[in-house]
C-alpha positions as CSV (number, residue, x, y, z in Angstrom):
1,M,8.1,-3.2,78.6
2,N,11.5,-3.7,80.4
3,K,14.2,-3.0,77.6
4,I,15.9,-6.2,78.7
5,L,13.1,-8.3,78.2
6,L,12.0,-6.7,75.1
7,L,15.8,-7.3,73.9
8,T,15.6,-10.9,74.7
9,L,11.9,-11.1,72.9
10,L,13.9,-10.2,69.6
11,F,17.3,-12.2,69.9
12,S,16.2,-15.5,68.5
13,V,18.4,-18.5,69.0
14,T,20.2,-19.6,65.9
15,S,22.9,-21.2,64.6
16,L,26.1,-19.3,63.6
17,A,25.7,-18.2,59.9
18,T,27.6,-19.9,56.9
19,E,29.8,-17.5,55.3
20,Q,31.6,-17.3,52.1
21,V,35.2,-18.2,52.7
22,P,38.2,-16.7,50.9
23,K,40.6,-19.6,49.6
24,L,44.3,-18.9,49.6
25,S,46.5,-20.7,46.7
26,G,50.2,-20.3,45.3
27,T,53.8,-20.8,46.6
28,I,55.9,-19.5,49.2
29,N,59.7,-20.2,49.6
30,I,61.3,-19.7,53.0
31,S,64.9,-20.2,54.4
32,V,65.4,-20.6,57.7
33,N,69.0,-19.7,57.4
34,S,68.9,-16.5,55.8
35,G,65.4,-15.5,57.5
36,T,63.6,-14.8,54.0
37,I,60.2,-15.2,52.7
38,D,58.9,-15.1,48.8
39,A,55.5,-15.5,48.5
40,N,53.2,-15.8,45.3
41,F,49.9,-16.1,46.6
42,Q,46.3,-15.8,44.7
43,L,43.6,-14.9,47.5
44,E,39.9,-15.8,45.6
45,N,36.3,-16.1,46.5
46,I,36.7,-12.6,48.3
47,P,33.3,-11.1,50.1
48,K,31.8,-8.2,48.7
49,I,33.1,-5.5,51.5
50,K,33.0,-1.8,51.2
51,D,35.1,-0.5,53.9
52,Y,38.3,-2.9,54.9
53,L,41.9,-3.4,54.8
54,I,44.0,-6.5,53.8
55,F,46.5,-7.1,56.2
56,L,50.4,-7.9,55.7
57,N,52.9,-8.2,58.4
58,S,55.0,-4.5,58.4
59,G,58.5,-6.5,57.6
60,L,56.9,-7.8,54.1
61,N,57.7,-5.8,51.0
62,I,55.0,-5.8,48.7
63,Q,55.9,-6.2,44.7
64,Y,52.5,-6.0,43.4
65,F,48.7,-6.8,43.9
66,R,47.7,-7.9,40.8
67,S,44.0,-8.6,38.7
68,E,42.7,-11.9,38.5
69,K,43.5,-12.3,34.5
70,D,47.4,-11.4,35.6
71,N,47.4,-8.4,33.3
72,F,47.5,-5.6,35.3
73,N,48.4,-4.3,39.1
74,Y,46.5,-2.3,41.5
75,A,47.2,1.0,42.2
76,F,47.0,0.8,46.4
77,E,47.4,2.6,49.4
78,K,49.1,1.4,52.9
79,S,47.7,2.7,56.3
80,Y,48.9,1.5,60.3
81,N,46.7,1.9,62.6
82,T,47.3,0.1,66.1
83,N,43.7,0.0,66.9
84,F,43.5,-3.0,64.1
85,S,47.0,-4.5,64.1
86,D,50.5,-3.6,65.6
87,E,52.2,-6.4,63.3
88,S,50.9,-5.6,60.1
89,F,50.3,-2.6,57.5
90,G,46.4,-2.7,56.1
91,Y,46.3,-2.2,52.2
92,Y,43.2,-1.4,50.2
93,F,42.6,-0.4,46.5
94,P,41.0,3.3,46.1
95,D,38.8,3.9,43.4
96,N,39.2,6.1,40.5
97,K,37.9,9.3,42.6
98,D,40.0,8.1,45.5
99,K,36.8,8.5,47.8
100,D,36.1,5.1,48.3
101,K,37.6,1.7,47.9
102,F,37.1,-1.0,45.6
103,L,37.7,-4.7,46.6
104,P,38.1,-7.4,43.3
105,A,36.8,-11.0,43.6
106,S,40.4,-12.6,43.5
107,I,43.8,-11.0,43.7
108,H,47.5,-11.7,43.1
109,F,50.1,-10.9,45.7
110,K,53.4,-11.2,45.2
111,Y,56.1,-10.0,48.1
112,S,58.9,-10.5,50.0
113,G,60.8,-10.2,53.5
114,K,63.9,-10.4,55.6
115,F,63.7,-11.3,58.8
116,P,66.3,-11.6,61.9
117,V,67.9,-14.8,62.1
118,I,68.4,-14.6,66.1
119,S,70.1,-17.6,67.3
120,D,73.0,-16.3,69.8
121,M,71.0,-16.0,73.0
122,D,74.2,-14.2,74.3
123,K,73.4,-11.3,72.3
124,A,69.7,-11.2,72.3
125,S,67.1,-9.2,74.2
126,D,65.7,-10.1,77.6
127,R,62.5,-9.6,76.1
128,G,60.7,-8.7,72.7
129,D,59.1,-12.2,71.3
130,W,55.4,-12.4,71.0
131,K,52.6,-14.3,69.3
132,G,52.6,-12.0,66.4
133,N,56.6,-12.3,65.7
134,I,57.2,-13.9,62.4
135,A,60.5,-15.5,64.5
136,F,63.4,-17.4,63.1
137,N,65.7,-18.9,65.7
138,G,68.4,-20.3,63.9
139,R,66.8,-23.8,63.1
140,T,63.0,-23.1,62.5
141,I,60.4,-20.4,61.2
142,R,57.5,-20.1,63.4
143,T,54.4,-17.9,62.7
144,D,50.8,-18.1,64.1
145,G,47.9,-18.2,61.8
146,F,45.9,-14.6,63.1
147,Q,48.5,-11.7,64.3
148,T,51.8,-12.3,61.8
149,A,49.8,-11.6,59.0
150,W,52.3,-13.9,56.8
151,Y,49.9,-14.6,54.4
152,P,46.8,-12.0,53.4
153,I,44.5,-11.1,55.7
154,L,41.0,-9.6,54.5
155,Y,39.5,-7.0,57.4
156,D,35.9,-6.0,57.5
157,I,36.3,-2.7,59.3
158,E,32.5,-2.0,59.8
159,K,32.1,-5.6,61.2
160,D,35.4,-5.7,63.0
161,K,35.5,-9.1,61.4
162,R,39.2,-10.7,60.1
163,Y,39.4,-13.3,57.5
164,E,42.1,-15.4,58.7
165,K,40.9,-18.7,58.5
166,L,40.9,-19.9,54.9
167,S,40.7,-22.7,52.7
168,Y,44.1,-23.0,50.9
169,D,46.0,-24.9,48.3
170,I,49.7,-23.8,48.8
171,E,52.9,-25.1,47.8
172,V,55.7,-24.2,50.3
173,T,59.7,-25.0,49.3
174,C,62.3,-24.8,51.9
175,L,65.4,-26.1,51.0
176,D,67.3,-25.8,54.4
177,C,64.4,-27.2,56.4
178,K,63.9,-31.0,57.5
179,S,60.3,-30.9,58.0
180,I,57.5,-28.6,57.0
181,Y,54.4,-28.2,59.0
182,V,51.2,-25.8,57.7
183,N,48.1,-25.7,60.0
184,G,45.6,-27.8,59.5
185,S,47.4,-30.4,57.4
186,A,49.9,-33.3,58.5
187,P,53.4,-32.5,58.9
188,I,56.2,-33.9,56.2
189,S,59.9,-34.9,56.4
190,A,60.5,-33.2,53.2
191,T,61.9,-30.0,52.0
192,H,59.0,-29.5,49.4
193,G,55.4,-29.9,50.3
194,I,52.1,-29.4,48.4
195,F,49.1,-28.8,51.6
196,K,45.5,-28.5,50.9
197,R,42.7,-27.7,53.1
198,E,38.9,-27.2,52.2
199,K,37.7,-26.8,56.1
200,P,38.5,-23.2,56.6
201,T,41.5,-22.5,59.6
202,S,43.6,-20.1,60.4
203,I,47.0,-21.2,58.6
204,A,50.0,-21.1,61.2
205,L,53.5,-22.2,59.6
206,F,56.1,-24.0,61.6
207,A,59.2,-25.0,59.3
208,G,63.2,-26.4,59.9
209,D,65.4,-28.5,61.5
210,Y,62.8,-30.9,63.8
211,D,61.9,-34.3,64.2
212,I,57.9,-35.3,64.1
213,G,56.2,-37.6,66.2
214,K,52.6,-39.2,66.1
215,Q,50.4,-41.4,68.6
216,N,46.7,-41.7,68.6
217,N,46.3,-39.6,65.5
218,S,47.9,-36.6,67.1
219,Y,51.4,-34.9,66.2
220,Y,53.8,-33.8,68.3
221,L,56.6,-31.5,66.8
222,N,59.8,-30.8,68.0
223,S,58.1,-31.9,71.4
224,G,61.5,-34.3,72.9
225,L,58.5,-36.4,74.0
226,S,58.9,-40.2,74.3
227,K,56.1,-42.5,72.6
228,Q,54.5,-43.2,76.5
229,Q,54.7,-39.0,77.2
230,M,52.9,-38.6,73.9
231,S,50.4,-41.3,75.0
232,E,49.7,-39.5,78.6
233,L,50.0,-36.1,77.1
234,G,47.3,-37.2,74.3
235,K,44.9,-39.2,77.2
236,M,44.9,-35.5,79.4
237,T,44.0,-33.9,76.4
238,S,41.3,-36.0,75.5
239,S,39.5,-35.7,79.0
240,F,40.1,-31.6,78.7
241,E,38.3,-31.7,75.8
242,Q,35.7,-34.2,76.7
243,Y,35.1,-32.0,79.9
244,Y,34.4,-28.8,77.6
245,Q,32.4,-30.9,75.4
246,D,30.0,-32.2,78.0
247,N,29.4,-29.0,79.8
248,L,29.2,-26.5,76.9
249,S,27.2,-29.2,74.9
250,L,29.1,-28.2,72.0
251,P,31.3,-30.9,69.9
252,Y,35.1,-30.5,70.1
253,G,36.9,-30.3,66.8
254,E,39.9,-32.1,65.6
255,N,42.8,-33.6,67.1
256,I,45.3,-30.8,68.4
257,V,49.0,-30.6,67.3
258,Y,51.6,-29.8,70.0
259,I,54.6,-27.8,69.0
260,H,58.0,-26.9,70.9
261,T,60.0,-24.3,69.8
262,T,62.5,-21.8,71.4
263,P,61.8,-17.8,71.7
264,I,64.2,-15.6,70.0
265,S,64.7,-13.6,73.3
266,K,66.2,-14.6,76.4
267,K,63.4,-14.6,79.0
268,D,60.0,-14.7,76.8
269,S,58.3,-18.1,77.7
270,W,54.5,-18.9,76.7
271,F,51.6,-20.8,75.2
272,F,49.7,-20.0,72.0
273,V,47.0,-21.7,69.9
274,S,46.1,-21.5,66.6
275,Y,43.9,-24.5,66.6
276,P,44.1,-26.8,66.0
277,T,48.0,-26.5,67.3
278,I,49.2,-25.4,70.6
279,V,52.7,-24.1,70.4
280,T,54.8,-24.0,73.4
281,I,57.7,-21.8,73.7
282,N,60.9,-22.0,76.0
283,H,64.1,-22.3,76.6
284,A,63.7,-26.3,77.9
285,N,66.2,-28.4,76.5
286,D,63.9,-31.0,76.9
287,G,61.0,-30.1,75.1
288,L,57.7,-30.8,76.3
289,S,59.0,-34.1,78.3
290,G,59.9,-31.2,81.3
291,F,55.7,-31.4,81.7
292,F,56.3,-34.5,83.2
293,E,59.2,-34.5,86.0
294,E,57.3,-35.5,89.1
295,D,57.8,-32.2,91.2
296,K,56.0,-30.3,88.2
297,S,53.3,-32.7,87.3
298,N,50.6,-30.2,87.5
299,W,52.0,-26.7,87.1
300,F,51.3,-26.7,83.0
301,K,47.7,-28.3,83.2
302,P,45.8,-25.3,83.6
303,F,47.7,-23.5,80.6
304,I,47.2,-26.6,78.3
305,A,43.4,-26.2,79.9
306,H,43.1,-22.3,78.5
307,E,44.6,-22.9,75.3
308,L,42.2,-26.0,74.2
309,A,39.3,-23.7,75.5
310,H,40.5,-21.2,72.7
311,Y,38.7,-24.1,70.6
312,Y,35.3,-22.8,71.6
313,F,36.4,-19.0,72.4
314,G,38.6,-18.3,69.8
315,T,38.1,-20.5,66.8
316,Y,34.7,-21.7,67.0
317,R,33.0,-18.4,67.9
318,V,35.8,-15.4,67.2
319,F,34.5,-12.5,69.1
320,N,34.7,-8.8,67.9
321,S,33.9,-5.0,69.1
322,E,36.1,-3.3,71.6
323,L,35.3,-6.6,74.2
324,G,35.9,-9.1,71.7
325,D,39.4,-10.0,73.2
326,M,38.2,-9.7,76.6
327,F,35.3,-12.4,75.7
328,S,38.1,-14.6,73.9
329,E,40.7,-14.4,77.1
330,S,38.7,-13.9,79.7
331,F,36.4,-17.2,78.8
332,A,39.0,-19.4,77.8
333,E,40.6,-18.5,81.7
334,Y,37.3,-19.1,83.3
335,L,37.2,-22.8,81.6
336,S,40.5,-23.5,82.5
337,L,39.5,-22.5,86.1
338,K,36.8,-24.6,86.0
339,L,38.3,-27.3,84.9
340,T,41.2,-27.4,87.0
341,K,38.8,-27.8,89.8
342,Q,36.8,-30.7,88.2
343,L,39.7,-32.6,86.6
344,I,43.4,-31.5,88.3
345,D,42.5,-30.3,91.9
346,E,40.8,-28.2,94.1
347,K,44.1,-27.3,95.7
348,T,45.8,-25.8,92.6
349,Y,42.2,-24.3,91.6
350,L,42.1,-22.3,94.8
351,E,45.9,-21.6,94.8
352,N,45.0,-19.5,91.0
353,I,42.1,-18.0,92.9
354,N,43.9,-16.5,95.6
355,K,46.9,-15.4,93.3
356,K,43.9,-13.8,91.1
357,L,42.6,-11.8,94.1
358,D,45.9,-11.0,95.3
359,K,47.1,-9.4,92.2
360,L,43.5,-7.3,92.2
361,E,44.2,-6.3,95.5
362,G,43.8,-2.5,95.8
363,K,43.3,-1.7,92.4
364,T,40.4,-0.2,90.1
365,F,39.0,-1.2,86.7
366,T,36.8,0.6,84.3
367,A,33.6,-1.0,84.4
368,I,32.9,-3.6,81.5
369,K,29.9,-1.6,80.2
370,D,32.2,1.5,79.8
371,I,35.1,0.0,77.6
372,K,35.0,1.6,74.7
373,N,38.1,0.7,72.9
374,K,41.7,-1.2,74.1
375,T,43.0,1.6,76.1
376,D,40.2,1.8,78.5
377,Y,41.4,-1.9,79.8
378,G,44.3,-0.5,81.2
379,S,46.7,-3.2,82.0
380,R,45.2,-5.4,79.5
381,N,46.5,-8.6,80.5
382,R,45.5,-7.9,84.3
383,Y,42.0,-7.1,83.0
384,V,41.2,-10.0,80.4
385,Y,43.3,-13.2,82.4
386,T,42.6,-11.8,85.9
387,Y,40.0,-9.2,86.5
388,A,37.4,-10.5,84.0
389,P,37.2,-14.0,85.1
390,I,36.8,-13.3,88.9
391,I,33.9,-11.4,87.6
392,W,32.7,-14.5,85.6
393,L,33.3,-16.5,88.7
394,A,31.0,-14.2,91.1
395,I,28.2,-14.5,88.3
396,E,28.4,-18.1,88.4
397,K,27.9,-17.7,92.4
398,E,24.9,-15.4,91.9
399,I,23.3,-17.4,89.3
400,G,24.0,-21.3,89.8
401,E,26.7,-23.4,87.6
402,E,24.1,-24.9,85.4
403,K,23.0,-21.3,83.8
404,M,26.3,-20.4,84.0
405,W,27.0,-22.9,81.3
406,Q,23.8,-22.0,79.2
407,W,25.1,-18.8,78.9
408,L,28.3,-19.9,77.9
409,N,26.7,-21.7,75.1
410,K,24.5,-19.1,74.3
411,M,27.6,-16.7,73.8
412,L,29.1,-19.5,71.4
413,T,25.8,-20.1,69.4
414,I,23.5,-17.0,69.1
415,Q,24.0,-15.3,65.7
416,T,24.8,-11.6,65.5
417,E,27.1,-9.3,63.7
418,Q,28.3,-7.7,67.1
419,T,29.5,-9.4,70.2
420,D,29.3,-6.3,72.2
421,F,28.0,-5.5,75.5
422,K,24.7,-5.8,74.3
423,F,25.0,-8.9,73.0
424,M,26.3,-10.2,76.4
425,I,23.5,-9.2,77.8
426,Q,20.9,-10.1,75.6
427,T,22.6,-13.8,75.9
428,L,22.7,-13.5,79.5
429,A,19.0,-12.3,79.9
430,S,17.9,-15.6,77.6
431,V,19.2,-17.9,80.2
432,L,18.1,-16.4,82.9
433,S,14.4,-15.3,82.2
434,D,14.3,-12.9,85.2
435,D,14.4,-9.3,84.3
436,D,15.2,-8.2,87.9
437,K,18.0,-10.5,88.8
438,V,19.3,-9.4,85.0
439,N,19.3,-5.7,86.4
440,F,21.1,-6.8,89.6
441,L,24.0,-8.3,87.8
442,V,24.5,-5.0,85.5
443,E,24.5,-2.9,88.4
444,N,26.6,-4.7,90.7
445,Y,29.0,-6.6,88.2
446,F,28.7,-4.7,84.3
447,S,28.2,-1.1,85.6
448,N,30.3,-0.8,88.8
449,K,33.8,0.5,88.6
450,D,34.2,-1.3,92.3
451,A,32.9,-4.7,90.9
452,I,35.7,-6.2,92.2
453,K,35.2,-5.2,95.4
454,V,31.6,-7.2,95.0
455,A,33.2,-10.3,93.3
456,R,35.6,-10.5,96.2
457,L,33.4,-10.5,99.3
458,L,31.5,-13.5,97.3
459,L,34.2,-15.5,96.4
460,K,37.3,-14.3,99.1
461,D,36.1,-15.7,102.4
462,T,35.3,-19.1,100.9
463,S,38.4,-19.6,99.2
464,H,41.0,-18.8,101.5
465,K,39.3,-20.9,104.2
466,R,39.2,-23.8,101.9
467,N,42.9,-23.1,101.0
468,A,44.0,-23.5,104.3
469,Q,42.8,-26.6,104.9
470,Y,45.4,-27.8,102.4
471,E,48.0,-25.9,104.3
472,Q,47.4,-27.4,107.2
């Protein structure tokens, strides 16, 4: 029997399994003026894992890891491995023989950290701010809910799974703050608050001197938007969510929270998502209101579409293995391109396609099947944001839009422990039910180091000819 057909028969379509979710409780004290964090947390309902690490940001100093009954401290070891995390140290508890690890069901954590407060851009670096940075800009603290590891994040090494999505019951105090927001809870105008959530989420934190806006059940923090602009952004967001929901046949989640803040470097500018929060980071004096300038009315929309797509690729399903990062970013970018064509305008779509093709001109890439670790990407950003989305567009041309949407649905819903190359081909085969077609795609797009040449021939002529019509 053909191997691909056999894999398809063995690979059943099921909903994603319900897993044990840890809970974070305790207190954290912050000063945005001093750049300090003092945390006293407890992580409970910890799943049984043999080979693990507990990530905490490398700028945090550990006072202790303590027993559930609060009667003794655990001896611990610390490691640093850039294959797992650039921002964090990984901690674990050796057993009595120092050969294996043990993991309690509940752990008390006490730690503190002092970080640079960078408000003077004259002395700031040109570059050096990023999503995983615990950033104090003199007015606020900004953390994401994944890379920064400002709270303990358990990592299952064998399954390549991070437990950053937690339920929580935490008390946040920031005496030099005006407002506090914890991802997944309503923001408050206060210096102290208790935040609770049962549904697991990654716990981004944004606190400091900023205003809170609310329109149609969505929040806008430090946004600089008028009520009318909030309403316009909310309507656009809803239409984007509906597009994804309709085509992926999966409901979208909760209302988005928009945040604007400044970087702690001169030239860095980007978006990131810690669902349900989308953060815009730049030095614009008018916050998000610059989105609505008449001559810039469309430039930001594909970026918002990309971040909204991360609800599915990155939140609804978190992908692991050596291809996990590429799956999350490249399919979010692919979805953004599809939405741009349908809901924004075709000219912007074609311009974005041609920019990607131009950036790939003369470049060679490791075949997707041959990616074994993150160094195989070469330029990671070029691979996941430019190369892979072009490959997905070419595959769509080969199999048709309907089958492409069905494949993405399978990528998001079929149960598996490893979302690796085998998983990708299995999901594709389950949609096509055509072994010859699957083998053709594997040979030309997944195992071929010159796959971009094949994709270019399929996409370039059409995209350039149609784009020329708009330029005349």
